[in-house]
Chimera marker file (.cmm) of the C-alpha trace (Angstrom):
<marker_set name="trace">
<marker id="1" x="89.308" y="82.266" z="96.850" r="1" g="1" b="0" radius="0.5"/>
<marker id="2" x="87.032" y="81.374" z="99.749" r="1" g="1" b="0" radius="0.5"/>
<marker id="3" x="89.387" y="78.602" z="100.845" r="1" g="1" b="0" radius="0.5"/>
<marker id="4" x="92.359" y="80.989" z="100.656" r="1" g="1" b="0" radius="0.5"/>
<marker id="5" x="90.800" y="83.365" z="103.211" r="1" g="1" b="0" radius="0.5"/>
<marker id="6" x="89.219" y="80.710" z="105.465" r="1" g="1" b="0" radius="0.5"/>
<marker id="7" x="85.562" y="81.177" z="104.522" r="1" g="1" b="0" radius="0.5"/>
<marker id="8" x="85.470" y="77.731" z="102.931" r="1" g="1" b="0" radius="0.5"/>
<marker id="9" x="87.337" y="74.868" z="104.578" r="1" g="1" b="0" radius="0.5"/>
<marker id="10" x="89.347" y="72.484" z="102.429" r="1" g="1" b="0" radius="0.5"/>
<marker id="11" x="90.316" y="69.042" z="103.664" r="1" g="1" b="0" radius="0.5"/>
<marker id="12" x="92.062" y="66.954" z="101.045" r="1" g="1" b="0" radius="0.5"/>
<marker id="13" x="89.871" y="67.246" z="97.969" r="1" g="1" b="0" radius="0.5"/>
<marker id="14" x="86.744" y="68.123" z="99.989" r="1" g="1" b="0" radius="0.5"/>
<marker id="15" x="85.351" y="71.656" z="100.262" r="1" g="1" b="0" radius="0.5"/>
<marker id="16" x="82.945" y="72.540" z="103.064" r="1" g="1" b="0" radius="0.5"/>
<marker id="17" x="81.433" y="75.530" z="104.824" r="1" g="1" b="0" radius="0.5"/>
<marker id="18" x="80.150" y="75.535" z="108.389" r="1" g="1" b="0" radius="0.5"/>
<marker id="19" x="80.514" y="71.717" z="108.503" r="1" g="1" b="0" radius="0.5"/>
<marker id="20" x="78.339" y="71.331" z="105.367" r="1" g="1" b="0" radius="0.5"/>
<marker id="21" x="80.189" y="69.436" z="102.669" r="1" g="1" b="0" radius="0.5"/>
<marker id="22" x="79.988" y="71.302" z="99.400" r="1" g="1" b="0" radius="0.5"/>
<marker id="23" x="81.742" y="68.845" z="97.137" r="1" g="1" b="0" radius="0.5"/>
<marker id="24" x="84.738" y="66.662" z="96.459" r="1" g="1" b="0" radius="0.5"/>
<marker id="25" x="86.930" y="68.552" z="94.028" r="1" g="1" b="0" radius="0.5"/>
<marker id="26" x="86.662" y="72.058" z="92.714" r="1" g="1" b="0" radius="0.5"/>
<marker id="27" x="84.254" y="71.301" z="89.860" r="1" g="1" b="0" radius="0.5"/>
<marker id="28" x="81.876" y="69.361" z="92.117" r="1" g="1" b="0" radius="0.5"/>
<marker id="29" x="81.897" y="72.210" z="94.659" r="1" g="1" b="0" radius="0.5"/>
<marker id="30" x="81.195" y="74.742" z="91.890" r="1" g="1" b="0" radius="0.5"/>
<marker id="31" x="78.259" y="72.674" z="90.609" r="1" g="1" b="0" radius="0.5"/>
<marker id="32" x="76.868" y="72.292" z="94.140" r="1" g="1" b="0" radius="0.5"/>
<marker id="33" x="76.992" y="76.058" z="94.657" r="1" g="1" b="0" radius="0.5"/>
<marker id="34" x="75.269" y="76.663" z="91.313" r="1" g="1" b="0" radius="0.5"/>
<marker id="35" x="72.471" y="74.354" z="92.502" r="1" g="1" b="0" radius="0.5"/>
<marker id="36" x="72.278" y="76.066" z="95.930" r="1" g="1" b="0" radius="0.5"/>
<marker id="37" x="72.150" y="79.823" z="95.245" r="1" g="1" b="0" radius="0.5"/>
<marker id="38" x="71.390" y="80.712" z="98.887" r="1" g="1" b="0" radius="0.5"/>
<marker id="39" x="74.674" y="79.177" z="100.025" r="1" g="1" b="0" radius="0.5"/>
<marker id="40" x="76.516" y="80.842" z="97.141" r="1" g="1" b="0" radius="0.5"/>
<marker id="41" x="75.025" y="84.210" z="98.142" r="1" g="1" b="0" radius="0.5"/>
<marker id="42" x="76.139" y="83.628" z="101.738" r="1" g="1" b="0" radius="0.5"/>
<marker id="43" x="79.710" y="82.876" z="100.608" r="1" g="1" b="0" radius="0.5"/>
<marker id="44" x="79.691" y="85.861" z="98.268" r="1" g="1" b="0" radius="0.5"/>
<marker id="45" x="78.530" y="88.168" z="101.080" r="1" g="1" b="0" radius="0.5"/>
<marker id="46" x="81.307" y="86.894" z="103.358" r="1" g="1" b="0" radius="0.5"/>
<marker id="47" x="83.912" y="87.387" z="100.619" r="1" g="1" b="0" radius="0.5"/>
<marker id="48" x="82.711" y="90.927" z="99.899" r="1" g="1" b="0" radius="0.5"/>
<marker id="49" x="82.801" y="91.708" z="103.622" r="1" g="1" b="0" radius="0.5"/>
<marker id="50" x="86.266" y="90.164" z="104.017" r="1" g="1" b="0" radius="0.5"/>
<marker id="51" x="87.707" y="92.234" z="101.172" r="1" g="1" b="0" radius="0.5"/>
<marker id="52" x="85.689" y="95.332" z="102.225" r="1" g="1" b="0" radius="0.5"/>
<marker id="53" x="83.906" y="95.581" z="98.881" r="1" g="1" b="0" radius="0.5"/>
<marker id="54" x="80.550" y="97.308" z="98.655" r="1" g="1" b="0" radius="0.5"/>
<marker id="55" x="78.374" y="96.263" z="95.744" r="1" g="1" b="0" radius="0.5"/>
<marker id="56" x="76.604" y="99.070" z="93.844" r="1" g="1" b="0" radius="0.5"/>
<marker id="57" x="72.811" y="98.974" z="93.915" r="1" g="1" b="0" radius="0.5"/>
<marker id="58" x="72.386" y="100.260" z="90.340" r="1" g="1" b="0" radius="0.5"/>
<marker id="59" x="70.822" y="103.590" z="91.316" r="1" g="1" b="0" radius="0.5"/>
<marker id="60" x="74.073" y="105.515" z="91.709" r="1" g="1" b="0" radius="0.5"/>
<marker id="61" x="74.581" y="104.479" z="95.324" r="1" g="1" b="0" radius="0.5"/>
<marker id="62" x="76.383" y="101.548" z="96.891" r="1" g="1" b="0" radius="0.5"/>
<marker id="63" x="74.762" y="99.145" z="99.335" r="1" g="1" b="0" radius="0.5"/>
<marker id="64" x="75.350" y="101.597" z="102.228" r="1" g="1" b="0" radius="0.5"/>
<marker id="65" x="73.444" y="104.359" z="100.413" r="1" g="1" b="0" radius="0.5"/>
<marker id="66" x="76.533" y="106.487" z="99.767" r="1" g="1" b="0" radius="0.5"/>
<marker id="67" x="76.932" y="108.044" z="96.340" r="1" g="1" b="0" radius="0.5"/>
<marker id="68" x="78.836" y="105.797" z="93.990" r="1" g="1" b="0" radius="0.5"/>
<marker id="69" x="78.008" y="107.161" z="90.549" r="1" g="1" b="0" radius="0.5"/>
<marker id="70" x="80.998" y="106.612" z="88.280" r="1" g="1" b="0" radius="0.5"/>
<marker id="71" x="82.586" y="109.663" z="86.747" r="1" g="1" b="0" radius="0.5"/>
<marker id="72" x="84.866" y="110.050" z="83.794" r="1" g="1" b="0" radius="0.5"/>
<marker id="73" x="88.324" y="111.624" z="83.884" r="1" g="1" b="0" radius="0.5"/>
<marker id="74" x="86.781" y="115.120" z="83.699" r="1" g="1" b="0" radius="0.5"/>
<marker id="75" x="84.333" y="114.380" z="86.503" r="1" g="1" b="0" radius="0.5"/>
<marker id="76" x="81.290" y="114.791" z="84.228" r="1" g="1" b="0" radius="0.5"/>
<marker id="77" x="79.061" y="111.774" z="83.745" r="1" g="1" b="0" radius="0.5"/>
<marker id="78" x="76.409" y="113.416" z="81.567" r="1" g="1" b="0" radius="0.5"/>
<marker id="79" x="78.304" y="115.079" z="78.708" r="1" g="1" b="0" radius="0.5"/>
<marker id="80" x="80.431" y="112.696" z="76.605" r="1" g="1" b="0" radius="0.5"/>
<marker id="81" x="81.995" y="115.708" z="74.822" r="1" g="1" b="0" radius="0.5"/>
<marker id="82" x="83.059" y="117.438" z="78.024" r="1" g="1" b="0" radius="0.5"/>
<marker id="83" x="86.731" y="118.183" z="78.620" r="1" g="1" b="0" radius="0.5"/>
<marker id="84" x="88.451" y="115.057" z="79.913" r="1" g="1" b="0" radius="0.5"/>
<marker id="85" x="85.760" y="112.763" z="78.550" r="1" g="1" b="0" radius="0.5"/>
<marker id="86" x="88.407" y="110.138" z="77.895" r="1" g="1" b="0" radius="0.5"/>
<marker id="87" x="87.999" y="110.262" z="74.116" r="1" g="1" b="0" radius="0.5"/>
<marker id="88" x="91.298" y="109.719" z="72.322" r="1" g="1" b="0" radius="0.5"/>
<marker id="89" x="92.494" y="112.389" z="69.954" r="1" g="1" b="0" radius="0.5"/>
<marker id="90" x="94.293" y="111.593" z="66.727" r="1" g="1" b="0" radius="0.5"/>
<marker id="91" x="98.077" y="111.891" z="66.908" r="1" g="1" b="0" radius="0.5"/>
<marker id="92" x="99.530" y="114.839" z="64.971" r="1" g="1" b="0" radius="0.5"/>
<marker id="93" x="100.897" y="114.042" z="61.520" r="1" g="1" b="0" radius="0.5"/>
<marker id="94" x="104.646" y="113.465" z="61.400" r="1" g="1" b="0" radius="0.5"/>
<marker id="95" x="106.768" y="115.651" z="59.149" r="1" g="1" b="0" radius="0.5"/>
<marker id="96" x="109.258" y="113.717" z="57.017" r="1" g="1" b="0" radius="0.5"/>
<link id1="1" id2="2" r="1" g="1" b="0" radius="0.2"/>
<link id1="2" id2="3" r="1" g="1" b="0" radius="0.2"/>
<link id1="3" id2="4" r="1" g="1" b="0" radius="0.2"/>
<link id1="4" id2="5" r="1" g="1" b="0" radius="0.2"/>
<link id1="5" id2="6" r="1" g="1" b="0" radius="0.2"/>
<link id1="6" id2="7" r="1" g="1" b="0" radius="0.2"/>
<link id1="7" id2="8" r="1" g="1" b="0" radius="0.2"/>
<link id1="8" id2="9" r="1" g="1" b="0" radius="0.2"/>
<link id1="9" id2="10" r="1" g="1" b="0" radius="0.2"/>
<link id1="10" id2="11" r="1" g="1" b="0" radius="0.2"/>
<link id1="11" id2="12" r="1" g="1" b="0" radius="0.2"/>
<link id1="12" id2="13" r="1" g="1" b="0" radius="0.2"/>
<link id1="13" id2="14" r="1" g="1" b="0" radius="0.2"/>
<link id1="14" id2="15" r="1" g="1" b="0" radius="0.2"/>
<link id1="15" id2="16" r="1" g="1" b="0" radius="0.2"/>
<link id1="16" id2="17" r="1" g="1" b="0" radius="0.2"/>
<link id1="17" id2="18" r="1" g="1" b="0" radius="0.2"/>
<link id1="18" id2="19" r="1" g="1" b="0" radius="0.2"/>
<link id1="19" id2="20" r="1" g="1" b="0" radius="0.2"/>
<link id1="20" id2="21" r="1" g="1" b="0" radius="0.2"/>
<link id1="21" id2="22" r="1" g="1" b="0" radius="0.2"/>
<link id1="22" id2="23" r="1" g="1" b="0" radius="0.2"/>
<link id1="23" id2="24" r="1" g="1" b="0" radius="0.2"/>
<link id1="24" id2="25" r="1" g="1" b="0" radius="0.2"/>
<link id1="25" id2="26" r="1" g="1" b="0" radius="0.2"/>
<link id1="26" id2="27" r="1" g="1" b="0" radius="0.2"/>
<link id1="27" id2="28" r="1" g="1" b="0" radius="0.2"/>
<link id1="28" id2="29" r="1" g="1" b="0" radius="0.2"/>
<link id1="29" id2="30" r="1" g="1" b="0" radius="0.2"/>
<link id1="30" id2="31" r="1" g="1" b="0" radius="0.2"/>
<link id1="31" id2="32" r="1" g="1" b="0" radius="0.2"/>
<link id1="32" id2="33" r="1" g="1" b="0" radius="0.2"/>
<link id1="33" id2="34" r="1" g="1" b="0" radius="0.2"/>
<link id1="34" id2="35" r="1" g="1" b="0" radius="0.2"/>
<link id1="35" id2="36" r="1" g="1" b="0" radius="0.2"/>
<link id1="36" id2="37" r="1" g="1" b="0" radius="0.2"/>
<link id1="37" id2="38" r="1" g="1" b="0" radius="0.2"/>
<link id1="38" id2="39" r="1" g="1" b="0" radius="0.2"/>
<link id1="39" id2="40" r="1" g="1" b="0" radius="0.2"/>
<link id1="40" id2="41" r="1" g="1" b="0" radius="0.2"/>
<link id1="41" id2="42" r="1" g="1" b="0" radius="0.2"/>
<link id1="42" id2="43" r="1" g="1" b="0" radius="0.2"/>
<link id1="43" id2="44" r="1" g="1" b="0" radius="0.2"/>
<link id1="44" id2="45" r="1" g="1" b="0" radius="0.2"/>
<link id1="45" id2="46" r="1" g="1" b="0" radius="0.2"/>
<link id1="46" id2="47" r="1" g="1" b="0" radius="0.2"/>
<link id1="47" id2="48" r="1" g="1" b="0" radius="0.2"/>
<link id1="48" id2="49" r="1" g="1" b="0" radius="0.2"/>
<link id1="49" id2="50" r="1" g="1" b="0" radius="0.2"/>
<link id1="50" id2="51" r="1" g="1" b="0" radius="0.2"/>
<link id1="51" id2="52" r="1" g="1" b="0" radius="0.2"/>
<link id1="52" id2="53" r="1" g="1" b="0" radius="0.2"/>
<link id1="53" id2="54" r="1" g="1" b="0" radius="0.2"/>
<link id1="54" id2="55" r="1" g="1" b="0" radius="0.2"/>
<link id1="55" id2="56" r="1" g="1" b="0" radius="0.2"/>
<link id1="56" id2="57" r="1" g="1" b="0" radius="0.2"/>
<link id1="57" id2="58" r="1" g="1" b="0" radius="0.2"/>
<link id1="58" id2="59" r="1" g="1" b="0" radius="0.2"/>
<link id1="59" id2="60" r="1" g="1" b="0" radius="0.2"/>
<link id1="60" id2="61" r="1" g="1" b="0" radius="0.2"/>
<link id1="61" id2="62" r="1" g="1" b="0" radius="0.2"/>
<link id1="62" id2="63" r="1" g="1" b="0" radius="0.2"/>
<link id1="63" id2="64" r="1" g="1" b="0" radius="0.2"/>
<link id1="64" id2="65" r="1" g="1" b="0" radius="0.2"/>
<link id1="65" id2="66" r="1" g="1" b="0" radius="0.2"/>
<link id1="66" id2="67" r="1" g="1" b="0" radius="0.2"/>
<link id1="67" id2="68" r="1" g="1" b="0" radius="0.2"/>
<link id1="68" id2="69" r="1" g="1" b="0" radius="0.2"/>
<link id1="69" id2="70" r="1" g="1" b="0" radius="0.2"/>
<link id1="70" id2="71" r="1" g="1" b="0" radius="0.2"/>
<link id1="71" id2="72" r="1" g="1" b="0" radius="0.2"/>
<link id1="72" id2="73" r="1" g="1" b="0" radius="0.2"/>
<link id1="73" id2="74" r="1" g="1" b="0" radius="0.2"/>
<link id1="74" id2="75" r="1" g="1" b="0" radius="0.2"/>
<link id1="75" id2="76" r="1" g="1" b="0" radius="0.2"/>
<link id1="76" id2="77" r="1" g="1" b="0" radius="0.2"/>
<link id1="77" id2="78" r="1" g="1" b="0" radius="0.2"/>
<link id1="78" id2="79" r="1" g="1" b="0" radius="0.2"/>
<link id1="79" id2="80" r="1" g="1" b="0" radius="0.2"/>
<link id1="80" id2="81" r="1" g="1" b="0" radius="0.2"/>
<link id1="81" id2="82" r="1" g="1" b="0" radius="0.2"/>
<link id1="82" id2="83" r="1" g="1" b="0" radius="0.2"/>
<link id1="83" id2="84" r="1" g="1" b="0" radius="0.2"/>
<link id1="84" id2="85" r="1" g="1" b="0" radius="0.2"/>
<link id1="85" id2="86" r="1" g="1" b="0" radius="0.2"/>
<link id1="86" id2="87" r="1" g="1" b="0" radius="0.2"/>
<link id1="87" id2="88" r="1" g="1" b="0" radius="0.2"/>
<link id1="88" id2="89" r="1" g="1" b="0" radius="0.2"/>
<link id1="89" id2="90" r="1" g="1" b="0" radius="0.2"/>
<link id1="90" id2="91" r="1" g="1" b="0" radius="0.2"/>
<link id1="91" id2="92" r="1" g="1" b="0" radius="0.2"/>
<link id1="92" id2="93" r="1" g="1" b="0" radius="0.2"/>
<link id1="93" id2="94" r="1" g="1" b="0" radius="0.2"/>
<link id1="94" id2="95" r="1" g="1" b="0" radius="0.2"/>
<link id1="95" id2="96" r="1" g="1" b="0" radius="0.2"/>
</marker_set>
């Protein structure tokens, strides 16, 4: 994905970022990134920025501090029995 949008450069089988070679072949590059979490975080941040994705912080807000608490179809996040809670109702019995 990073190579598709230009964040990671691909030359032949080699993957690199900012002139740092990450690995020859996809699996080698993946292993290198697993061993270098700071570089992986940098790539992830650039991808999120490129695709305009804000990661939730876990406290009901996204990284910008704006409210991002998920709501159900009825708009109520606290009452699972509220109207529009998304629970499926049984289909009516068919008359033969």
